Backbone as CSV, one residue per row, in Angstrom:
resi,resn,N_x,N_y,N_z,CA_x,CA_y,CA_z,C_x,C_y,C_z
1,UNK,-4.100,-85.097,-1.589,-4.216,-83.557,-2.034,-3.218,-82.797,-1.417
2,UNK,-2.280,-82.094,-1.913,-1.136,-81.499,-1.355,-1.539,-79.977,-1.312
3,UNK,-0.770,-79.261,-0.313,-1.076,-77.805,-0.135,0.165,-77.067,-0.625
4,UNK,-0.014,-76.284,-1.503,1.123,-75.444,-2.009,1.661,-74.288,-1.058
5,UNK,0.811,-74.093,-0.023,1.309,-73.051,0.880,2.049,-73.673,2.131
6,UNK,3.013,-73.011,2.530,3.595,-73.420,3.845,2.630,-73.146,4.971
7,UNK,2.747,-74.118,6.084,1.845,-73.909,7.095,2.601,-73.426,8.301
8,UNK,3.819,-72.901,8.130,4.625,-72.521,9.259,4.237,-70.968,9.753
9,UNK,4.733,-70.656,10.812,4.317,-69.357,11.378,5.013,-68.227,10.454
10,UNK,4.288,-67.260,10.169,4.649,-66.065,9.334,5.044,-64.913,10.387
11,UNK,6.281,-64.255,10.030,6.692,-63.139,10.903,6.151,-61.927,10.249
12,UNK,5.558,-61.072,11.153,5.193,-59.654,10.744,5.963,-58.677,11.563
13,UNK,6.469,-57.870,10.723,7.193,-56.701,11.458,6.446,-55.580,11.803
14,UNK,6.520,-55.246,13.121,5.620,-54.147,13.798,6.819,-53.171,14.322
15,UNK,6.533,-51.954,13.777,7.581,-50.879,14.368,7.199,-50.500,15.764
16,UNK,8.083,-49.871,16.561,7.896,-49.456,17.887,6.599,-48.603,18.078
17,UNK,6.585,-47.588,17.125,5.238,-46.735,17.083,4.143,-47.424,16.829
18,UNK,4.120,-48.468,15.910,2.785,-49.123,15.696,2.364,-49.819,17.010
19,UNK,3.454,-50.540,17.457,3.149,-51.299,19.020,2.681,-50.487,20.065
20,UNK,3.206,-49.190,20.110,2.795,-48.194,21.192,1.356,-47.891,20.834
21,UNK,1.115,-47.535,19.479,-0.495,-47.162,19.242,-1.240,-48.164,19.533
22,UNK,-0.895,-49.578,19.295,-1.775,-50.771,19.539,-2.033,-51.045,20.999
23,UNK,-1.008,-50.570,21.787,-1.109,-50.704,23.197,-2.149,-49.594,23.827
24,UNK,-1.724,-48.444,23.352,-2.550,-47.487,23.864,-3.956,-47.335,23.456
25,UNK,-4.209,-47.705,22.221,-5.554,-47.956,21.869,-6.454,-48.966,22.544
26,UNK,-5.496,-50.099,22.808,-6.103,-51.383,23.543,-6.548,-51.001,24.962
27,UNK,-5.807,-50.254,25.537,-5.926,-49.625,26.907,-7.047,-48.784,27.077
28,UNK,-6.938,-47.799,26.058,-8.263,-46.878,25.932,-9.470,-47.664,25.856
29,UNK,-9.535,-48.588,24.904,-10.785,-49.433,24.834,-11.278,-49.974,26.048
30,UNK,-10.323,-50.861,26.682,-10.586,-51.498,27.977,-11.090,-50.560,29.011
31,UNK,-10.359,-49.230,29.011,-10.884,-48.354,30.149,-12.278,-47.782,29.698
32,UNK,-12.670,-47.695,28.437,-14.014,-47.209,28.097,-15.074,-48.148,28.204
33,UNK,-14.680,-49.394,28.055,-15.561,-50.513,28.299,-15.885,-50.722,29.652
34,UNK,-14.850,-50.537,30.620,-15.148,-50.676,31.896,-15.988,-49.579,32.491
35,UNK,-15.786,-48.222,32.091,-16.635,-47.063,32.444,-18.126,-47.269,32.060
36,UNK,-18.268,-47.794,30.736,-19.588,-48.092,30.372,-20.380,-49.197,31.162
37,UNK,-19.407,-50.206,31.555,-20.183,-51.166,32.316,-20.490,-50.621,33.636
38,UNK,-19.693,-49.724,34.274,-19.722,-49.285,35.611,-21.117,-48.368,35.631
39,UNK,-21.185,-47.667,34.610,-22.246,-46.558,34.638,-23.618,-47.422,34.325
40,UNK,-23.617,-48.372,33.653,-24.707,-49.229,33.514,-25.248,-50.087,34.724
41,UNK,-24.131,-50.567,35.540,-24.427,-51.246,36.818,-24.887,-50.322,37.737
42,UNK,-24.452,-49.234,37.848,-24.752,-47.911,38.742,-26.181,-47.566,38.464
43,UNK,-26.622,-47.331,37.135,-27.964,-47.198,36.803,-28.767,-48.226,37.309
44,UNK,-28.481,-49.463,37.151,-29.365,-50.667,37.497,-29.253,-50.634,39.146
45,UNK,-28.334,-50.294,39.943,-28.397,-50.379,41.226,-29.187,-49.135,41.816
46,UNK,-29.153,-48.050,41.104,-30.142,-46.908,41.482,-31.604,-47.285,41.314
47,UNK,-31.861,-47.776,40.278,-33.179,-48.172,39.949,-33.726,-49.276,41.146
48,UNK,-32.739,-50.420,41.299,-33.228,-51.128,42.337,-33.472,-50.712,43.742
49,UNK,-32.482,-49.666,43.934,-32.578,-48.917,45.293,-33.914,-48.150,45.322
50,UNK,-34.271,-47.495,44.306,-35.576,-46.715,44.283,-36.828,-47.520,44.292
51,UNK,-36.732,-48.772,43.906,-37.887,-49.775,43.953,-37.899,-50.421,45.272
52,UNK,-36.674,-50.575,46.084,-36.665,-51.052,47.096,-36.459,-52.473,47.162
53,UNK,-35.456,-53.084,46.225,-35.286,-54.369,45.986,-33.951,-54.921,46.714
54,UNK,-33.976,-56.104,47.229,-32.815,-56.779,47.520,-32.113,-56.254,48.844
55,UNK,-30.847,-56.226,48.726,-30.056,-55.610,50.140,-30.154,-54.209,50.396
56,UNK,-30.852,-53.525,49.584,-30.829,-51.969,49.863,-32.005,-51.781,50.947
57,UNK,-32.834,-52.637,51.332,-33.675,-52.663,52.400,-33.117,-52.514,53.778
58,UNK,-31.900,-53.259,54.002,-31.247,-53.292,55.125,-30.220,-52.092,55.479
59,UNK,-30.176,-51.251,54.499,-29.059,-50.308,54.791,-29.557,-49.293,55.902
60,UNK,-28.731,-48.738,56.546,-29.166,-47.860,57.859,-29.614,-46.678,57.249
61,UNK,-29.077,-46.088,56.226,-29.793,-44.725,55.806,-30.841,-44.752,54.968
62,UNK,-31.618,-45.958,54.707,-32.633,-45.989,53.870,-33.951,-45.929,54.633
């Protein structure tokens, strides 16, 4: 069974403006993702500190 389509790589032309937009929104998405993860981990750490779990028992100001 033969394939009538070529299996070689296809070139896609991307303008400079489109490349800048892709980079900007990619970086913005990564920043927002890391911010959300940091907030979630901070909330978890605060809950664990309030309950008194783990390494938070050995801190000098607790």
